[in-house]
N, C-alpha and C positions, 0 to 999 in steps of 0.2 A: 304348269301347276302354280297356283298362287303361293306367294311366300308370306308367311305370317310376320306381323310387326316385331315380335320378340326376336325372331330369327334375323330380321333385317338390321336391327339395332345392336345385336350381340357383338359383331366385330368392332363397332365403334366404341362400346363400353369396356372392351377387354383391354386392360393395361399391359404394357410390355413386361414380361416376366424376367426378373434378374435374380441371380442367386443371392442369398443373404450375405455371403462374404463380400460380394461386390458392393452392396449397399453400405456395409461397414467401412470399406475402403474409401468410398465416396464421402461419407460423413467425416472420416478422419482427415481427409485431404482438405475439405472445407474448413474444418476446425483449425488445422495448421495454418491455412491461408489467412484466416481471421486473426489468429494470434500474431502472425508476422506483420500484418498491417497495423495492429494496435501497437506492437513494440516499436515499429518503425516511426510511427507518429509520436509515441512517448519519448523515444530516444532523441528525436529531432527537437522536441520541446525542451527536454532536459539539457541538451547540449547548448541550446540558445539561452537557457536560464542560468547555466553555470559559467557563462562567459563573464569574466570580471568587468565591472564598469570602469572604464578608463577616465581619468580626470584630465584636466587641461594639460598638465605637465607630464603625462604618461605614467602616472603612478596608479597602482591597483587599489583594491579595497583594503582599508586599514581598520584596525580594531580600536583606534584612538577616537576620542570624542572631539569636541570643539577645541580649537586652539592647540591641538596636539596633546591634550590631557587624556588620561585613560578613560574609556567609556564606563558608564555605570555598571554594565554587565561584567566587565573585567574587575572592577572594584568589588562587586558583590562576590564574584568567584574567588578572588584572593581572600576576602574576609571569611568566607566559609572554610577555605583551606586552612587559614590560620586558626580558626576556632576548632577545627578537627584535630590539630596537633597541639593545641594549647595545653592540655593536661600533661603531655610528655615534656613540653618545654618548661612548664611550671615545676615539674618534679626534678628535672635534670639540670636546668640552667638558671636557677634562681635560689633564693634563700628559703624557699618553702619547706624543703625536706628537713633542714636543720631546725627550723622553728617548730615544726610539728613533732619531731623526735624529742626535743627538749620539753615541750609541753606534755607529751605522753609520759616521759620519764618522771616529770613532776607529779603527774596524777598517780602513777604507780608508787612513788615514794610516799604519798599520803595514804596509801592503802585504799585507794578509791579507783578500782579498775574500770569503772564505767561512768564516773562522774568527774568532770563534765563529759558528755558524750562525744563521740568522734566528730559529729557534725559541727559541734561548737568549736572544738579544737581546730578543725579544718578551716572554718570560717575566720577564726582569729588569726590563724597562720596566713591565710590568703591576704587579709587586709594589712597585716604586718609586712608581708612580702611587698605589697604595693607601696607601702610607706617607705620601706628601705630602698627599693629599686626605682623609686620615682625619678631621681636624677638620671639614671640610665635610660629609662623609657623616654624621658624628655629629650635626651641627646639623640636617641634613635629616631624620634619623630622629626627632630630638627635637621638631621643630616641625611635621612633616607626617605621617610614617609612623605613629608611635605614636598620635597623636590619631585618625588615620583608622581604624586597626585596633581602637581602643577605642570607636569609634562616636561620638566627640566632634564630628567634622567630617565633611562629605561629601567625595566624591572631587574635585569642582571646587575646593573650598577647599583641600584638601590639595595639589592640583597647583599652585595659586597660591603657597602657602607654601613648597613645595619649591623653587621657582625662585629665591627670594630669596637663600639662602646661596650657591647656585651662581652667581647673577648677580654678587653682590658679589665673589666670588673671581675670576671672570673679568675683571671691571672692574679689579681690582687689578693684573693682568698684561697689560692691553691698552693700547697706546699711543693717545694722543689723535689722533695723526696717522692711524693706521689706522682709527679710528672716523670721522674726518672724510673719509677716502678713500671709505669705504662710503656715507656720506651724499651725497657728491658724485656717486658712481656711480649712486645712486638718484635724483639730482636732488631731494633733500630738504633742508630747512633744518636747521641744526645744532641738536642737542637743547639744551633749557634746563637740564636737570639729568641726572645719570647714570641716575636712576630711570626716565626717559622713553625710554631707548634700548631698542628692541624686540630680542628674541632673534635674529630673522632678520638683524639688522644687527650685533649684538654677536658672534655666533658666528664669522662669517668674519673680522671684525676681530681677534678673539682668535687665530684660527689664523694669520693673517698675522704677528701679533706673536710668536707662538711659533716660527714658522719663522725669522723674522729672528734671534731670540735663539739658536736652535739653530745657525744658520749662523755666527753670530759666535763662539760657543764652539768650533765645529768649525774655524774659521780659526785660532784661538789654538792649538788642539791640533796642527794641521798644520804650523805654522812650524818647530818644532825637528826634526821628522822630515824636512822638506824640506831643512833645512841638512845633515842627515846624507846625504841622497841627493846633494846637490851636492858635498860633500866626497869621497864615494866615487867619484862619476863623474869628478871632476877627477883623483883619484889614479889611476884606471884609465887615463884618457887620457894622463897623463904617463908611465905605464909601458908604453904602447902596447898595452894589453889592450882594444882597442876592441870585440872580438867577445864579451867577457864581459859578461853583463847586470849593470848596477850594482845592480839590485834583489836579486839573489842574494847579493851581498856586503853590502849595507846592511841586509838583513832581520835578521840576528843582532844587529847593533849597535842597531837600533831596539827589538827585544824587550828587550835588555839595559838600554837606557836607560829603557824603560817600566817594567821591574821595579825598577830602582834608585830611581826617584822615586815608586814606588807609584802607578802610573798609574791603575789602576782606582779606587783610593780617592780620588785627586784629582778624577777626572772625576765620580764619584758625589757627592762632597762639594760640588763646584761646582754640580751640578744641584739638589741638595737646598737649598743655601743661596740659590740664585736664586729660590726660592719663599718665602723668609722675609721678612716685613715688607712685602710688596707689590712691585709692579714698579718 
C-alpha cells in the first residue's frame, strides 16, 4: 500500500513531548547558570579593581594631594562639615548670643518690639562677633588651619591645636561660679587647672556667663526708659487721660533720648569693651 507524503513526514515533524514542569526546571537551571557566570566575571573584575595601587616604597592609596597636602576633595568635605555646624558654634562658642540678647533688650526698652527686625539685629550681631573674635580666628588659622593645609600636621593634631585659642578665649569670659555649677551638676570634682576643663563643661558654663552679662547690660539700658514711662504715666493720670496709652506718648521721648545720647554707639561700645582684657 502506498504511504502518503503527510504520513511519511509526520514522525520527522513531531517534537519530543516533555511535561511542562520539566521545561520550567530546565529554564530555571539555565538562568541560574547564566547568573553564576555573570557574578563570577563581575567578582573577578571587582577584585582586580579593588586591589590598592602599590607605590615604589610599598605604601597604598592615600587621600593626600601633592607634597603631602590634603586633597581638594578632603578640603571641600571639611569645609561643608564646618558650614553645617557653624550655626551651633556661633551660638555656643562666640560672643553672638550676648550681643544679640543685648540688642533685643535695647529694642524692647524702646517699646519697639519689631523695629529693627530680627534679621537686622542678627546681621549686626554677626559682624560684631567677627570684629570681636578676629584675633582668635587669626590664631586658629595660624596654629591649626595653615599647617594642616600645607601638610605639616594631620587632621587630629589640627583639631587639638584649634581648640586652644578658643578655649583660652572662652575661659577669659567664663565665671568660676558657672564652671563650679556645671561640675556640681555633673557630680565631678573641681578641676585642678583651667587646662583640664573639658569642652562639654566649659561651653554651657560660658553660655550661662554670657547670658548673665547680657541681662545685666539690658537692665542698665532699661532703667532710663522705665523712668520715662513712669513720668508719662503719672502725667496722664494727673490730667485724667487714663484711656490714652502711655506707650504712645512716651515712645517719641524715648527715641529722642536715645538719639541725643547716641544710644547705638554707647551700646556697641559697651559690648566691644566688655571683651577687652578678659572677663
